[in-house]
C-alpha positions as CSV (number, residue, x, y, z in Angstrom):
1,V,0.0,0.0,0.0
2,T,1.4,3.4,-1.1
3,N,-0.1,6.6,0.1
4,G,-3.4,4.8,0.9
5,T,-3.6,3.0,-2.5
6,E,-2.6,-0.5,-3.5
7,S,0.1,-1.1,-6.1
8,G,1.6,-4.2,-7.6
9,V,0.3,-7.2,-9.3
10,Q,-1.9,-9.9,-7.7
11,Q,-1.5,-13.3,-9.3
12,A,-3.3,-16.6,-8.8
13,T,-2.9,-19.9,-10.6
14,T,-5.8,-22.2,-11.3
15,T,-6.3,-25.4,-13.3
16,I,-9.3,-26.1,-15.4
17,T,-10.0,-29.8,-15.8
18,D,-12.1,-30.8,-18.8
19,D,-13.9,-33.8,-17.4
20,D,-16.8,-33.8,-19.8
21,P,-17.4,-37.3,-21.2
22,T,-16.0,-37.3,-24.7
23,P,-14.9,-39.9,-27.3
24,S,-11.5,-39.9,-29.0
25,L,-10.8,-41.4,-32.5
26,S,-7.7,-43.2,-33.8
27,T,-6.7,-45.0,-37.0
28,N,-3.6,-45.7,-39.3
29,D,-2.0,-44.4,-42.6
30,I,-2.3,-46.4,-45.9
31,T,-0.6,-46.5,-49.3
32,V,-2.5,-48.0,-52.3
33,T,-1.2,-48.7,-55.9
34,E,-3.8,-48.1,-58.5
35,G,-3.8,-50.0,-61.7
36,D,-5.1,-49.2,-65.2
37,S,-8.5,-50.8,-64.6
38,G,-10.8,-51.8,-61.8
39,T,-10.7,-50.4,-58.2
40,V,-8.4,-50.7,-55.2
41,N,-9.6,-50.2,-51.7
42,A,-7.8,-48.7,-48.7
43,I,-9.3,-50.0,-45.5
44,Y,-9.0,-48.0,-42.3
45,T,-10.2,-49.2,-38.9
46,V,-11.5,-46.3,-36.9
47,T,-11.7,-46.9,-33.2
48,V,-13.8,-44.9,-30.8
49,T,-12.4,-44.8,-27.2
50,P,-14.8,-43.2,-24.7
51,T,-13.6,-41.2,-21.7
52,G,-15.4,-39.9,-18.7
53,G,-18.3,-42.2,-19.0
54,F,-19.2,-41.3,-22.6
55,G,-21.9,-43.6,-24.0
56,G,-23.5,-41.7,-26.8
57,S,-23.8,-42.6,-30.5
58,V,-20.9,-41.4,-32.7
59,T,-21.6,-40.9,-36.4
60,F,-18.5,-40.9,-38.8
61,G,-17.6,-38.8,-41.7
62,V,-14.5,-38.1,-43.9
63,T,-13.3,-35.1,-45.9
64,D,-10.4,-34.2,-48.2
65,L,-10.6,-37.3,-50.4
66,P,-8.6,-37.2,-53.6
67,R,-10.6,-36.5,-56.8
68,G,-12.0,-39.8,-58.1
69,A,-12.1,-41.6,-54.8
70,S,-15.2,-42.5,-52.7
71,A,-15.7,-43.5,-49.0
72,S,-18.0,-45.5,-46.9
73,F,-18.2,-46.5,-43.2
74,D,-19.4,-49.9,-41.9
75,P,-21.1,-49.4,-39.6
76,P,-21.8,-45.7,-40.2
77,S,-22.0,-45.1,-36.4
78,V,-21.3,-46.8,-33.1
79,T,-22.6,-46.3,-29.6
80,G,-20.2,-45.9,-26.7
81,S,-16.9,-47.6,-27.8
82,G,-16.3,-49.7,-30.9
83,T,-14.8,-49.7,-34.3
84,S,-16.0,-48.9,-37.8
85,T,-14.3,-49.8,-41.1
86,L,-13.7,-46.9,-43.5
87,T,-13.3,-48.1,-47.1
88,I,-11.8,-45.6,-49.5
89,T,-12.2,-46.8,-53.1
90,T,-9.8,-45.6,-55.7
91,R,-10.1,-45.9,-59.5
92,P,-7.7,-45.5,-62.4
93,N,-8.7,-41.8,-62.6
94,T,-8.1,-41.1,-58.9
95,T,-5.6,-38.2,-58.5
96,R,-2.2,-39.6,-57.5
97,G,-0.3,-38.2,-54.5
98,T,-0.4,-38.1,-50.7
99,F,-3.5,-36.7,-49.1
100,T,-4.3,-35.8,-45.5
101,L,-7.8,-37.1,-44.8
102,T,-9.8,-35.8,-41.9
103,I,-12.0,-38.4,-40.2
104,S,-14.7,-37.1,-37.9
105,G,-16.9,-38.6,-35.2
106,T,-19.9,-36.6,-34.2
107,S,-22.2,-37.1,-31.2
108,E,-24.9,-34.5,-30.9
109,S,-23.1,-31.1,-30.8
110,L,-19.7,-32.7,-30.1
111,T,-17.2,-33.5,-32.9
112,R,-13.8,-35.1,-32.6
113,T,-11.4,-35.5,-35.6
114,T,-8.3,-37.4,-36.5
115,S,-6.1,-37.1,-39.5
116,V,-4.6,-40.0,-41.6
117,L,-2.6,-40.1,-44.8
118,L,-3.7,-41.8,-48.0
119,T,-1.0,-42.2,-50.6
120,V,-2.2,-43.2,-54.1
121,T,0.5,-44.3,-56.5
122,K,0.5,-46.0,-59.9
């Protein structure tokens, strides 16, 4: 206190713990070699690991596919924990290169994502 007024800095440290129940996603990277005809599938296993007592339904999606590729999930959603198979189908006209795909899992207003690499060669 200086001349009846306070001076200096008051500091405090606090920790915020995010203990909301949420799922996390995990998977692996894949390389496929596309031929001159037919299709080649890249198969990803997407695993949902719940935390904090999460037991909701998680619906899957994927973005950033190369031109000419398509995707499907089986099953398209899981409840609580579990796995889904993501099949990326490539064709002879699929753009070659390495692509970072974003896989999402959505439960109500909560979305979690993970990134994987898909490399398409000839």
